[in-house]
C-alpha atoms as an extended CHARMM CRD file, in Angstrom:
* protein
*
        67  EXT
         1         1  MET       CA             -0.2910000000        0.1860000000       -0.6570000000  PROA      1               0.0000000000
         2         2  LYS       CA              1.4760000000        3.6260000000       -0.8720000000  PROA      2               0.0000000000
         3         3  ARG       CA              1.6910000000        5.8250000000        1.5020000000  PROA      3               0.0000000000
         4         4  LYS       CA              0.4420000000        9.3600000000        1.0820000000  PROA      4               0.0000000000
         5         5  LYS       CA              2.2000000000       12.0710000000        1.2040000000  PROA      5               0.0000000000
         6         6  PRO       CA              1.2840000000       14.9860000000        4.6170000000  PROA      6               0.0000000000
         7         7  THR       CA             -0.9930000000       17.7770000000        3.8080000000  PROA      7               0.0000000000
         8         8  ASN       CA              0.3490000000       21.3270000000        4.4240000000  PROA      8               0.0000000000
         9         9  LYS       CA             -1.7080000000       21.8060000000        7.0510000000  PROA      9               0.0000000000
        10        10  GLU       CA             -0.1110000000       18.4380000000        9.1630000000  PROA      10              0.0000000000
        11        11  LEU       CA              2.7930000000       19.2630000000        8.9370000000  PROA      11              0.0000000000
        12        12  GLN       CA              2.7120000000       23.1160000000        9.5240000000  PROA      12              0.0000000000
        13        13  ASN       CA              0.7240000000       21.7400000000       13.0060000000  PROA      13              0.0000000000
        14        14  VAL       CA              3.5810000000       19.1670000000       13.3600000000  PROA      14              0.0000000000
        15        15  ILE       CA              5.7990000000       21.9990000000       12.9920000000  PROA      15              0.0000000000
        16        16  SER       CA              4.1290000000       24.0350000000       15.8540000000  PROA      16              0.0000000000
        17        17  ASN       CA              4.0680000000       21.2500000000       17.5430000000  PROA      17              0.0000000000
        18        18  LEU       CA              7.5750000000       21.1040000000       18.1360000000  PROA      18              0.0000000000
        19        19  ILE       CA              7.9380000000       24.5770000000       18.4350000000  PROA      19              0.0000000000
        20        20  MET       CA              6.0790000000       24.7090000000       21.5890000000  PROA      20              0.0000000000
        21        21  ASP       CA              8.0550000000       21.8430000000       22.8640000000  PROA      21              0.0000000000
        22        22  LEU       CA             10.6390000000       23.0750000000       22.0630000000  PROA      22              0.0000000000
        23        23  GLN       CA             10.0550000000       26.9700000000       24.0440000000  PROA      23              0.0000000000
        24        24  PHE       CA              9.1580000000       24.3000000000       26.5840000000  PROA      24              0.0000000000
        25        25  VAL       CA             11.8480000000       22.4220000000       27.1000000000  PROA      25              0.0000000000
        26        26  HSD       CA             13.5290000000       26.0630000000       26.5650000000  PROA      26              0.0000000000
        27        27  ASN       CA             11.9420000000       27.5290000000       29.9740000000  PROA      27              0.0000000000
        28        28  LYS       CA             12.1580000000       24.5560000000       32.0950000000  PROA      28              0.0000000000
        29        29  VAL       CA             16.1330000000       24.2400000000       31.2380000000  PROA      29              0.0000000000
        30        30  ASP       CA             15.7840000000       28.4000000000       32.4660000000  PROA      30              0.0000000000
        31        31  ALA       CA             13.9000000000       27.7600000000       35.1950000000  PROA      31              0.0000000000
        32        32  ILE       CA             16.4750000000       24.9390000000       36.1360000000  PROA      32              0.0000000000
        33        33  GLY       CA             18.7230000000       27.3200000000       35.8020000000  PROA      33              0.0000000000
        34        34  ASN       CA             18.0500000000       30.2840000000       37.7090000000  PROA      34              0.0000000000
        35        35  ALA       CA             17.0590000000       27.4690000000       40.8270000000  PROA      35              0.0000000000
        36        36  PHE       CA             20.8100000000       27.1330000000       40.2410000000  PROA      36              0.0000000000
        37        37  GLY       CA             22.3400000000       29.7670000000       40.5880000000  PROA      37              0.0000000000
        38        38  LEU       CA             19.8780000000       30.6640000000       43.2290000000  PROA      38              0.0000000000
        39        39  TYR       CA             20.8360000000       27.4320000000       45.7970000000  PROA      39              0.0000000000
        40        40  LEU       CA             24.4030000000       28.9210000000       45.1020000000  PROA      40              0.0000000000
        41        41  ASP       CA             23.8040000000       32.1450000000       46.5180000000  PROA      41              0.0000000000
        42        42  TYR       CA             22.3410000000       30.5500000000       49.2200000000  PROA      42              0.0000000000
        43        43  LYS       CA             24.9710000000       28.0850000000       49.7880000000  PROA      43              0.0000000000
        44        44  LYS       CA             27.6430000000       31.0500000000       49.5400000000  PROA      44              0.0000000000
        45        45  ASP       CA             29.8300000000       28.1860000000       46.8280000000  PROA      45              0.0000000000
        46        46  GLU       CA             29.4840000000       30.7210000000       43.8190000000  PROA      46              0.0000000000
        47        47  LYS       CA             33.7220000000       31.3310000000       43.8240000000  PROA      47              0.0000000000
        48        48  GLU       CA             34.6340000000       27.4460000000       44.0520000000  PROA      48              0.0000000000
        49        49  PHE       CA             31.4530000000       26.7180000000       42.2690000000  PROA      49              0.0000000000
        50        50  ASN       CA             32.7670000000       29.1420000000       39.5530000000  PROA      50              0.0000000000
        51        51  SER       CA             36.7520000000       27.3190000000       40.0670000000  PROA      51              0.0000000000
        52        52  PHE       CA             35.6470000000       23.7170000000       39.7140000000  PROA      52              0.0000000000
        53        53  VAL       CA             33.7610000000       24.5580000000       37.1040000000  PROA      53              0.0000000000
        54        54  LYS       CA             36.9010000000       26.7990000000       35.1010000000  PROA      54              0.0000000000
        55        55  ALA       CA             39.7290000000       23.6920000000       36.1400000000  PROA      55              0.0000000000
        56        56  LYS       CA             36.5880000000       21.3720000000       34.3140000000  PROA      56              0.0000000000
        57        57  ARG       CA             36.8530000000       23.1560000000       30.8750000000  PROA      57              0.0000000000
        58        58  GLU       CA             40.9050000000       22.9900000000       31.0760000000  PROA      58              0.0000000000
        59        59  GLU       CA             40.8310000000       19.5130000000       31.0550000000  PROA      59              0.0000000000
        60        60  VAL       CA             38.1380000000       19.1990000000       28.9700000000  PROA      60              0.0000000000
        61        61  GLU       CA             40.2900000000       21.4620000000       27.0540000000  PROA      61              0.0000000000
        62        62  ASN       CA             43.1860000000       19.7470000000       26.9890000000  PROA      62              0.0000000000
        63        63  ASP       CA             41.8620000000       16.5060000000       26.7200000000  PROA      63              0.0000000000
        64        64  LYS       CA             40.1950000000       17.5720000000       23.4020000000  PROA      64              0.0000000000
        65        65  ASP       CA             44.2740000000       18.8870000000       22.1270000000  PROA      65              0.0000000000
        66        66  ARG       CA             45.3770000000       15.1020000000       22.7420000000  PROA      66              0.0000000000
        67        67  THR       CA             43.7730000000       13.5040000000       20.1450000000  PROA      67              0.0000000000
């Protein structure tokens, strides 16, 4: 049986749903980032965390240079 092509309206609906899902994920990632920032402020660990991230980033970049 031959599959029939989706109509322009069906494609438009699918793309619209994908855009809405992507916006939802984006909003959740922002909310998690904000919550994590508030947690760092609460725990007063921001400087330690930033130095940890910087060290890990340099480690990863050095590993990339080796390959």
